[in-house]
N, C-alpha and C positions, 0 to 999 in steps of 0.2 A: 450522429450520436448526440443524444441530449445531455444536458448537464447532470441530470440524475443518473443516467447510464454511466457517465464518466466517473462520477463519485463512487458508484457501486463497483465499477471495475477497479479503480485505484484501491479501494478498501479491500477488495478480494485479493489483489496482488500483494498488498501489504500483509494480510493475514497468512497467505500461503508461504511467503518468505519467512515470516516470523515463526510459523509452525516448524519450518526446517531448522531454524536456529534453536528452537526449544527442544526438538526431538532428535535432531541430526539425521532425520530420515528424509530421503529424497526419492522420487519415483514411487514405485509400488513396494514399500517395505524394504528398500535398499538403503542401507546407512552410508554415511560418508566414509566411515571406517572401511566398509567393504569395498567402496569404490577406490579408495586411495591407500589400501593396504596398511591401515593404521599409521600412516605418515602424519603425525600430529601437527606438524608445521603446515602442511598443505590443507589439512582439515580445518585448522584455525583460520587460515586465510580465506577459505571458502565460507566458513561461518561468518566471518567479518563482512564479506561481500553480501551475503544474504541479509545480514543485519542492516547494512547500509541501504540495501535495496528496499527493505521493509520500511525503514525510516523515511526514505525518499517518497515512496508511494503514499505513506500515511500523511506526510506533510502536504503532498499534492492534493490528496482528498480533503484535507482541512482547508486549503486555499480555495478549492472548488466549492466547498460548503459556504465559505465566507462570501465568495462571489455570488452564489445563489441567494444568500440572505440580503446582500446589497441590492441585487436586482429586484427582489421582492419588495424591499423597502422603497426603492426608487419608483417602482410601479404603484405602490400604495400612495406615495406622496403625489405622484402625477395625477392619480385618480382623485385625490382630495382637492387639488387645485382646479381640476376640471369641473367639479360639482358646483 
C-alpha cells in the first residue's frame, strides 16, 4: 500500500463513520434505532464509538499527509544539495 492509498483509505473510513454519526443510518438504510429497539442509551454509546472512530481515522489521515509533505520536502532538499 502506498502512502497516498493509505491516506485515501483513512479519509474514506473517517467519512463513513462520520456519516453514520450524522444520519444514524448503518448498513443499507437500517437505522440504529431499528437495530437497538430505540434503546437511547445503547444508541448513544454506538454513536460515540462511531464518532471516536471517525476522529481517529481523520487524525491518522492528517498525520499521513504530514509525513507525505515531509518526505517530499526532504526529497526536494536532497535534490538541491546534489545539484
